[in-house]
N, C-alpha and C positions, 0 to 999 in steps of 0.2 A: 504494500500500500504506499503510495505517495499521496498524501492527503492535504487538503486545504480546508480550513475552518472558516466559514463565512458567518461573522458575528451578526450582521444585520438580516441574514436569511433571505435577502433579495437579490444577491449577486453583486459583482463588482460595480456594474452599472445598474442601479435599482430598477428592478422590473424587466431587465434584459438578460435573462438567464442563458439564451442561446450564445450571446457574445462572451459571457463568462465561461461557459463550458468549452467553447471553441478555443479561447485563449489558454485555459488551463490544460486542455489536451495537447495543444501545440508545444507546451512546456513540460510534458511528461507527467502531469497530475492525473492519476487514475481513480481518485476518490474525493468525493466532495461531502463535507459535513455542514449543511445549512442549518443555522440556528432558527428553527421554526416553531419552537414551543418554549414557554416559560410557565412558572407556577400559576400565573393568572392571565395568560394570553396565548392565543395561537395565530400563526400566520397562514392558516389553511381553515376551511370550514369545519368547525367542530361543534358537537353537541354537548361536549364535556367542559371545554375551556372557553372563556370569553374571546371575542374576535379582537385582534390587534388593529392598530391604526394602519399598519402595513397591508393587511388584508383588504381593508376598504380602499386603499390607494392602488395597489398593484394586483389584487386578486390572489388566487391560490399559489403561493410561492413554492410550496412543496411539489405540487403537480407540475409547475413550470420547470423546476429544477430537474425533476425526473425525466420529463420530456426532452429537455436540452441535453442531458447527460447520455441519454440512450444511444444516439448515433455514434458516440465515442466509446461505448461500453464502459463508462465510468460508474463506479460504485456510488451510491447515495446513501449515507447514514444520517438519519434525521437526528439533529442535535437538540436535546431536551434539557433546559436548565430547570432543575427541580426546585421547588419550595420558594424561590425568590419571587417577589411580586413587583419587580421593576416594570414600570409602564403598565401595570394592570389597571383596568378601569377603576376609578375611585369608589364607585358603588360596590364593586366586588370586594376590594380590600376592606371597606367599611363593614360589609356583611360578615367577612371572615373574623374581624375584630369582635363584632357583636356576638358571634357564635363561639368565641373563645378558642379560635383556631390558629391564632398567631403565636409566634414564639414569644415567650415572656422571660424577662430578666429576673434576677433575684429580688429586685425591689418592686416587681410587679409591672414594670413598663413593657409595652409591646414593641415588637420589632416587625418590619415589613417583610417577614419570611413566614411561610406557613410552618407549623411545627410538624416534623416528620414523625413524632410520637402520637399524633392525634389520628385515631382510626379513620375519621372522615377525610382527612387529608391524604392519607395513604391510598384510600379507595379512589379519590380524585385523580391522583397521579397514575395509579395502575389502570384506571379506566381510560385515561388519556393515551397511555402507551398501547393499550389493546385496540382502541379506536384507530390509532394511527396505523398499526399493523394491519388491521382489517381493511381500512379504506385505501391503503397505498401498498398493495402486495408487491409492487416492483421494487420496493425499498430493499437495499442490501442489508440494512440494520438500523437499529435505534441506539443512539449514543447518549448516555446519561451523564450530565455534568452537575456539579454542586450536590453530588450524592453523598451529603455529609451535613454537619452543623456548621455555622459560621465560626464558632469559637467556643470558649468555656462559659460565656456569659448567658447562654440559654441552652435548653429550654427548661424553665422551672414553673410551667403552667400547672394548674390543678389537674389537668388530664395526664401530663407527664408524671406528676406525683402519684396519681392513682394507679397508673400502669406500672410504675417502678415498685410501689408497695405490693402490688399483686405478684410481681415476679419475686420479690423479696420474701413474701409470705408474712409480712408484719408491717405495722405502721411506722413511719418515720417520725419520731417525736418532735424534732426541731427542724422544720422545713423552712427554708432550703439550707440552713446552716450545716446540718449533718451531712449533706452531700457535696458541699463546696470544699475547696482546698482546706486542709487541716481538719475537716469534718471526719467523724468516725466512719461514715459510709462513702466517702468520696471515691475510693478505689472501686467499690462495688457499683457505684453510680456510673462512673466512667466506662467501666466494662459493659454495663447494661445498655448504655446509650449506643455504644459501638455495635453491640450485638443486634440492637434493634434496627440500626441502619442496615447491617448485613442481612437481617431477615427481610427487609424491604427488597434488597437486591434479589434475594432467593424468590420472593413473590413475583417480581418483575420477570425473572427468568421463567418461571413456571407459566405465567400468562402468555409470554411470547412463544413458548414451546407449544402451547395449546392451540393458539390461533395462527401462528406462522412459524412452524418448526425449523424452516431453513433461514430464517431471519437472524442476523447476528445481534447479540447484545454486547455493547461495549460501554466503558466508562472512562472519563477523565478523572485522574487522581493526582494527589499531591505527590511530588517526586520522592520524598523521604518519609516512609511510614513509621508510625509510633507503635510500640508493642501492644498498647491497649486502645489503639485508634487515635490517641492523642486528644487534644482540645477539640478537634473537629469531628471526632467519633468515626473515623474512616479507617477501618482495619482491612484494607484491600489485599494484603497477602493471603488472608483467609478466603477471599473470594476466588483466588486462583486455586488454592488447595481444594476448595469444595466444587470447582468447576462451575461456578455461578455466572461466569462471563466468557465470552468467546475471545476477547482481547481487552487489554487496558492500554490507555494512553497516559503515561506519566508526564506531568507538567514540569519538564526539566528547564525551567526558566532561569538561566545563568549566562553570563558572558564569559565565564571562566571555562576553557577547554578542560582543565584539570578537574574541576568540580563536575562537569558533565560526564567526563569518563568515569569518575568514581561513583556517581549515581547510576550510570548505565551498568557498571559492573555489579553493583549490589542488586539492582533490579533484575537483570537477566540471571542472576544467581539464585533467585527465588524459585521454589517449587512451582511448576506450572507456568 
């Protein structure tokens, strides 16, 4: 794979995917990753996610990308930014807040991210993945990004607490202090949140196998993994071991050749 990630999802010249595919093919690019879905918007007609401004301006960007790539036999992997509500319609974000589905800090403040620990949010993302796979069978794969938490500042919502206590088998007496750094249950909480993200990857894998067994599931991941998933709760080496993904794309963002080489050596040395 020689791939290009198109962040706007509308091609190098917005709305002109044929020109983009032609230019990329001429330069040896055989895979396109168009960013066509976010936590609160889609650049294609969806019954699951709200319509984006781009859909109204340029039409179905995913269908246009697939049609443009076909003559060059380029792979198309639909890039889906999970949880983040960037550019989502204001009424959608407001509804998510009212329903208690946004990530919450220790102080109770909400953040413009859907909580991955909320069952309704997990269903929303999984339904969107399934819809995409069913409606666009020509896709080579679906590429998940932000398959993690943003940091250690969230999520401490009532739903997160209830689900963690259910997994723990007992109440957490001092929430969120007991699960924060220096708290007695911090290590258990960090492990649980990472395992919960991994469980979502497993669910996405199963959904895709059911509706489109030949479609690849891939994820963009942090370059250096932490033993317990770290502050972002992303234990991606375990996804490889459990065969939950077809391939991973580590974000090796560095200008140092030595650092890049060290990261690549560590990454390619992992099982799977």
